[in-house]
C-alpha positions in Angstrom: 17.0 39.1 105.3 14.8 36.7 103.6 15.4 38.5 100.3 19.1 38.3 100.8 18.9 34.5 101.4 16.9 34.0 98.2 19.5 36.0 96.2 22.3 33.9 97.6 20.6 30.6 96.8 20.0 31.8 93.2 23.7 32.8 92.8 24.8 29.4 94.1 22.4 27.5 91.8 23.5 29.5 88.7 27.2 28.9 89.5 26.6 25.1 89.8 24.6 24.9 86.6 27.4 26.8 84.7 30.0 24.4 86.2 28.0 21.3 85.1 27.6 22.6 81.5 31.3 23.5 81.5 32.1 20.0 82.6 29.9 18.5 79.9 31.5 20.7 77.3 35.0 19.8 78.4 34.0 16.1 78.4 33.0 16.2 74.7 35.4 17.8 72.3 34.2 19.5 69.1 35.1 16.5 66.9 33.2 14.1 69.1 30.1 16.1 69.0 27.4 14.1 67.1 29.5 10.9 67.1 28.6 9.7 70.6 26.0 7.0 70.8 23.8 6.5 73.8 24.2 2.8 74.6 20.8 2.7 76.4 19.0 3.8 73.3 21.3 2.3 70.6 22.9 -0.8 72.0 25.5 -2.8 70.1 24.6 -5.9 68.1 26.3 -8.2 70.6 24.1 -6.9 73.4 20.8 -7.6 71.7 21.4 -10.8 69.8 19.7 -14.0 71.2 21.8 -15.6 73.9 22.0 -19.4 73.5 21.6 -21.6 76.5 24.6 -23.7 75.7 28.1 -22.8 76.9 30.4 -24.1 74.3 30.4 -24.0 70.5 30.4 -27.8 70.2 27.2 -28.0 72.2 25.7 -25.3 70.0 25.8 -27.4 66.9 22.9 -29.5 68.0 20.0 -28.2 70.1 18.6 -30.7 72.5 15.0 -30.3 73.4 14.4 -30.0 77.1 12.6 -32.9 78.6 13.6 -35.3 75.8 16.6 -37.2 74.7 18.0 -36.8 71.2 21.0 -38.6 69.8 23.0 -37.0 67.0 24.1 -39.5 64.3 26.0 -39.0 61.2 24.0 -39.8 58.1 24.7 -39.9 54.3 22.5 -40.3 51.2 22.6 -44.1 51.2 21.4 -44.1 54.8 18.5 -41.8 53.9 17.5 -44.0 51.0 17.5 -47.1 53.2 15.4 -45.4 55.8 13.0 -44.2 53.2 12.6 -47.6 51.6 11.6 -49.0 55.0 9.5 -46.2 56.4 7.9 -44.1 53.6 4.1 -44.7 53.8 3.7 -44.4 50.0 5.9 -47.4 49.5 4.1 -49.3 52.2 0.7 -48.5 50.6 2.0 -49.6 47.2 3.3 -52.9 48.7 -0.2 -53.5 50.1 -1.6 -53.0 46.6 0.7 -55.8 45.4 -0.4 -58.1 48.2 -4.1 -57.4 47.4 -3.6 -58.0 43.7 -2.0 -61.4 44.5 -5.0 -62.3 46.7 -7.3 -61.4 43.8 -5.4 -63.7 41.5 -5.7 -66.6 44.0 -9.4 -65.8 44.3 -9.8 -66.3 40.5 -8.0 -69.7 40.6 -10.4 -70.7 43.4 -13.0 -71.5 40.7 -11.2 -74.8 40.2 -11.5 -75.8 43.9 -14.5 -77.8 45.1 -17.4 -76.0 46.8 -18.9 -77.6 49.9 -22.1 -76.7 51.7 -24.1 -78.1 54.7 -27.7 -77.4 55.6 -30.1 -78.4 58.4 -33.6 -77.4 59.2 -37.2 -78.1 60.5 -40.4 -77.6 58.5 -44.1 -77.9 59.6 -46.3 -78.6 56.6 -50.0 -78.2 56.2 -51.4 -79.6 52.9 -54.2 -77.3 51.7 -54.5 -79.2 48.4 -55.8 -82.4 50.0 -58.4 -80.8 52.3 -61.2 -81.1 49.8 -60.6 -84.8 49.3 -60.2 -86.0 52.9 -62.3 -83.2 54.4 -59.4 -82.3 56.6 -56.0 -80.7 56.3 -52.9 -83.0 56.5 -50.5 -81.5 59.0 -47.1 -83.1 59.6 -43.5 -82.3 60.6 -40.5 -82.6 58.3 -37.0 -82.8 59.7 -33.7 -82.2 57.8 -31.0 -83.4 60.0 -28.3 -82.7 57.5 -27.7 -82.1 53.8 -24.2 -82.1 52.4 -23.6 -80.8 48.9 -20.3 -80.8 46.9 -19.7 -79.4 43.4 -16.7 -79.2 41.2 -16.3 -77.1 38.1 -14.4 -79.2 35.5 -14.1 -76.8 32.6 -15.5 -73.4 31.6 -13.9 -73.2 28.1 -11.0 -70.9 29.1 -13.0 -68.3 31.0 -11.2 -68.8 34.3 -7.8 -68.9 32.6 -8.6 -65.7 30.8 -9.7 -64.1 34.1 -6.5 -65.3 35.8 -4.4 -63.8 33.0 -6.1 -60.4 33.6 -5.5 -60.7 37.3 -1.9 -61.7 36.7 -1.4 -58.6 34.5 -3.1 -56.5 37.1 -0.7 -57.8 39.7 2.3 -57.1 37.4 0.9 -53.6 37.0 0.9 -53.0 40.7 4.4 -54.4 41.0 5.5 -51.9 38.3 3.6 -49.2 40.1 5.5 -50.1 43.3 8.7 -49.7 41.4 7.6 -46.3 40.2 6.6 -45.3 43.7 10.1 -46.3 44.9 11.6 -44.4 42.0 9.6 -41.2 42.9 10.5 -41.5 46.6 14.2 -42.0 45.8 14.1 -38.9 43.7 12.4 -36.9 46.5 14.8 -38.1 49.1 17.8 -37.2 46.9 16.4 -33.7 46.2 15.6 -33.2 49.9 19.1 -34.4 50.9 20.8 -32.0 48.4 18.6 -29.2 49.7 19.7 -29.9 53.2 23.4 -29.9 52.0 22.7 -26.6 50.3 21.2 -25.2 53.5 24.2 -26.3 55.5 26.5 -24.7 53.0 24.5 -21.5 53.2 24.8 -21.6 57.0 28.6 -21.9 56.6 28.6 -18.9 54.3 26.5 -16.9 56.8 28.9 -17.9 59.6 31.9 -16.8 57.5 30.2 -13.5 56.8 29.7 -12.9 60.5 33.4 -13.6 61.0 34.4 -11.2 58.2 32.0 -8.4 59.3 33.4 -8.8 62.9 36.9 -8.2 61.5 35.6 -5.2 59.5 33.9 -3.9 62.7 37.0 -4.3 64.8 39.2 -2.7 62.2 36.8 0.3 61.8 36.7 0.6 65.6 40.5 0.6 65.8 40.7 3.3 63.1 38.1 5.4 65.1 40.0 5.0 68.3 43.2 6.3 66.7 41.2 9.2 65.1 41.9 8.2 61.5 38.3 7.5 60.6 34.9 9.0 61.7 32.3 7.3 63.9 30.1 6.7 60.8 32.5 4.0 59.6 32.0 2.2 62.9 28.3 2.6 62.6 28.3 1.2 59.1 30.4 -1.8 60.2 28.1 -2.4 63.1 25.0 -2.4 60.9 26.6 -4.8 58.5 27.5 -7.1 61.4 23.9 -7.0 62.7 22.6 -7.9 59.2 25.0 -10.7 58.9 23.9 -12.1 62.3 20.3 -11.9 61.1 21.3 -13.8 58.0 22.9 -16.4 60.1 19.7 -16.9 62.1 17.7 -17.2 59.0 20.2 -19.8 57.6 20.0 -21.8 60.8 16.2 -21.9 60.5 16.5 -22.9 56.8 18.7 -25.8 57.9 16.0 -26.9 60.4 13.3 -26.7 57.8 15.4 -28.6 55.2 16.1 -31.3 57.8 12.3 -31.6 58.6 11.6 -31.9 54.9 14.1 -34.7 54.5 12.8 -36.5 57.6 9.3 -36.3 56.3 10.3 -37.6 52.9 11.9 -40.6 54.6 8.7 -41.2 56.5 10.3 -40.3 59.8 8.9 -36.8 60.7 9.7 -37.2 64.4 13.2 -38.4 63.9 16.0 -37.0 66.1 18.4 -34.4 64.7 21.3 -35.8 62.7 24.5 -34.6 61.1 25.2 -34.9 57.4 28.5 -36.6 56.9 29.4 -35.4 53.4 29.3 -32.0 51.7 27.6 -30.8 48.6 29.8 -31.7 45.6 29.8 -32.3 41.9 29.0 -35.9 40.8 29.8 -36.5 37.1 27.0 -37.4 34.8 28.4 -38.3 31.4 25.6 -40.0 29.5 24.2 -39.3 26.0 20.5 -38.7 25.2 20.3 -42.0 23.2 21.7 -44.0 26.1 19.2 -42.4 28.4 16.3 -43.3 26.1 17.4 -46.9 25.8 17.8 -47.2 29.5 14.3 -45.8 30.0 12.8 -48.3 27.6 14.2 -51.1 29.8 14.0 -49.6 33.3 11.4 -46.8 33.4 8.3 -48.2 35.3 5.8 -46.1 33.4 7.2 -47.3 30.1 6.6 -51.0 31.1 3.2 -50.2 32.7 1.9 -48.8 29.5 2.5 -52.1 27.7 0.9 -54.1 30.5 -2.2 -51.9 30.4 -2.5 -52.6 26.6 -2.2 -56.3 27.1 -4.7 -56.3 29.9 -7.2 -54.4 27.7 -6.7 -57.1 25.0 -7.4 -59.9 27.5 -10.6 -58.1 28.5 -11.7 -58.2 24.8 -11.1 -62.0 24.8 -13.0 -62.4 28.0 -16.0 -60.5 26.7 -16.2 -62.8 23.7 -16.5 -65.8 26.0 -19.7 -64.6 27.5 -21.6 -67.2 25.4 -19.6 -70.2 26.7 -21.1 -72.8 29.1 -19.7 -74.4 32.2 -19.2 -78.1 32.9 -19.8 -79.0 36.5 -20.2 -82.2 38.6 -22.3 -82.2 41.8 -23.2 -84.6 44.5 -25.6 -84.4 47.5 -26.5 -86.5 50.5 -29.3 -85.8 53.0 -30.9 -87.4 56.0 -34.3 -86.6 57.6 -38.0 -87.1 57.1 -41.0 -87.4 59.5 -38.4 -88.1 62.2 -34.8 -86.7 62.1 -33.3 -90.0 61.0 -36.2 -91.8 59.4 -35.0 -91.6 55.9 -32.0 -90.6 53.7 -31.2 -90.0 50.1 -28.4 -88.9 47.7 -27.9 -87.8 44.2 -25.0 -86.9 41.9 -24.6 -86.0 38.3 -22.9 -83.7 35.8 -24.2 -80.5 34.4 -23.5 -78.3 31.3 -24.8 -74.9 32.3 -25.3 -72.3 29.7 -25.4 -68.6 30.7 -28.4 -66.5 30.2 -27.8 -64.9 26.8 -28.7 -61.3 26.0 -27.3 -60.9 22.5 -27.5 -57.1 22.5 -25.9 -56.8 25.9 -23.0 -59.1 25.0 -22.5 -57.5 21.6 -22.1 -54.0 23.2 -19.9 -55.3 26.0 -17.5 -56.6 23.3 -17.6 -53.2 21.5 -16.9 -51.5 24.8 -13.9 -53.8 25.4 -12.5 -53.2 21.9 -12.9 -49.4 22.3 -11.0 -49.5 25.7 -8.3 -51.6 24.0 -7.8 -49.0 21.3 -7.9 -46.3 24.1 -5.1 -48.0 26.0 -3.0 -48.3 22.8 -3.3 -44.5 22.3 -2.6 -43.8 25.9 0.4 -46.0 25.7 1.8 -44.0 22.8 1.1 -40.8 24.6 2.8 -42.0 27.7 5.9 -43.1 25.8 6.0 -39.7 24.0 5.8 -37.9 27.4 8.5 -40.1 28.8 10.8 -39.2 25.8 10.0 -35.5 26.4 10.7 -35.8 30.1 14.0 -37.4 29.4 14.9 -34.7 26.9 14.0 -32.0 29.4 15.9 -33.6 32.2 18.9 -34.3 30.0 19.3 -30.7 28.7 18.7 -29.4 32.2 21.6 -31.5 33.5 23.8 -30.2 30.7 22.8 -26.6 31.5 23.5 -27.0 35.3 26.7 -28.8 34.5 27.9 -25.9 32.3 27.0 -23.3 35.0 29.2 -24.8 37.7 32.6 -23.7 36.3 31.2 -20.3 35.5 29.9 -20.0 39.1 33.3 -21.2 40.4 35.2 -18.6 38.4 32.8 -15.9 39.7 33.5 -17.1 43.2 37.3 -17.0 42.7 37.1 -13.5 41.2 34.8 -12.2 44.0 37.2 -13.6 46.7 40.1 -11.9 45.1 38.2 -8.7 44.9 37.2 -9.0 48.6 40.8 -9.7 49.6 42.0 -6.6 47.7 39.3 -4.4 49.1 40.0 -5.6 52.7 43.7 -5.1 52.2 43.1 -1.5 51.0 40.8 -0.8 53.9 43.2 -2.4 56.4 46.0 0.0 55.4 43.6 2.9 55.4 43.3 3.5 51.7 39.9 1.9 51.0 36.5 3.0 52.2 33.8 1.0 54.0 31.3 1.2 51.2 33.7 -0.4 48.8 34.5 -3.1 51.3 30.9 -3.8 52.0 30.1 -4.2 48.2 33.1 -6.6 47.9 31.8 -8.6 50.9 28.3 -8.7 49.5 29.6 -9.8 46.1 31.7 -12.5 47.7 28.7 -13.8 49.7 26.5 -13.9 46.6 29.2 -15.6 44.6 29.5 -18.4 47.3 25.8 -18.8 47.4 25.6 -18.9 43.6 28.3 -21.6 43.5 26.6 -23.8 46.0 23.3 -23.2 44.4 24.8 -24.3 41.1 25.9 -27.5 42.7 22.5 -28.0 44.3 20.7 -27.4 41.0 23.0 -29.8 39.1 22.5 -32.6 41.7 18.7 -32.1 41.7 18.6 -32.2 37.9 20.7 -35.3 38.0 18.2 -36.9 40.4 15.4 -35.9 38.1 17.2 -37.6 35.1 17.7 -40.7 37.1 14.0 -40.7 38.0 13.0 -40.3 34.3 15.2 -43.1 33.1 14.4 -45.4 36.0 17.9 -46.2 37.0 20.6 -44.7 39.2 23.8 -43.4 37.7 27.1 -44.0 39.3 30.1 -41.9 38.3 28.5 -40.8 35.1 27.8 -44.4 34.0 24.8 -46.7 34.3 25.1 -49.0 37.4 25.5 -52.5 35.9 25.6 -56.0 37.3 29.4 -56.5 37.2 29.2 -60.0 38.5 27.2 -61.2 35.5 29.5 -59.4 33.1 32.6 -60.9 34.8 31.2 -64.4 34.5 30.4 -64.0 30.8 33.8 -62.6 30.1 35.4 -65.6 31.9 33.2 -68.0 30.0 34.3 -66.5 26.7 38.0 -66.8 27.6 37.6 -70.4 28.7 
């Protein structure tokens, strides 16, 4: 009986197993075999992408940090430049150098101001020299209730004037250096701003690619559902969609880094997030090389600073030659004191012609050193001007190169777009293949990025040229003082 029961159970189990395999075989047809994807092991891209915490697309544009308040403001290049001029620490440090140089100049002129001093004290004196005569030491107290001294330098034969001239040139040098620092910061802000614009355009390209790959995926999925294309087309489209979403994530992070770079360049590293109000575009720059050189000779800070350093070295030579000159001074003194605090008083006044301690060999070699440094500054000035000319040439030809590449990049973008539209049209009607469409999409994406990169490279080269000539360019021409020109023109007419 037990053996019969065991046989019956085996027969039932075998029958159920065959029915389950038959059900599975009936569930998957022969053409679906190998095309089914287990969702638990291979989920779709939409199921694994990061889920933002915001609900709407408008709120997704700007991420607000939890626990803090951030306002989103529209900002343009002029706003960035104004913020940088007021907050960049390099500019602030250069301004303090100017203030310090002004204080040093005033310190030099202080030689012409009177000098006052006051002294008081008590002294107990024991005369050892008289002990042999009087057989005893004389011991007494001496009080100095007050001693007031005043002196005034009348003339030092041009030494102070020469020192003041050197300090004045030093102050002018720091003022020019401040202008150069502002020039450098303006260039850095412009390049960082254009980099942020390029990052935003790249983000738009990535978003557009996600949209187009989604359309590709939906079309492939529709073909697969109707049985006109295999599952591999859907898989290819899904892989492309996932890659495009990854590129979008990278583009968003690139925008955040570019914004951080711009904020740091402005001197506001902890600034709230902001929106850029204008797009990356072409700003004409029609200027000749000779015009750029002439502008640099008048406006480039380093060009002016080279001449200032030469003149300062020449003034040092003149100052070294005046080491032999004396100083004419008047001095007066009044004091009260004696054996008792007010027992006596006295005063004296007079004029003095004080000659310095002369070391002929020392002064002779100091003059030689000053002359050698003067010749050195002359050579350095020539080298600086030559480098400026080379920098202008390099920046000018770079602008011309980037300018010429823009229409070529635009033509490539137009052709890539037409190629993509043709490929997508062919695939949509079932004639094209996914590989052809993917290549067209990649070419279109690369063409867009190349076009925006060409605009970014041109604007950056333009900012470099403006830095090297020391003046901003507006609409391809030098920004001039129109009010002065208008007044001159009216005066000529009158």
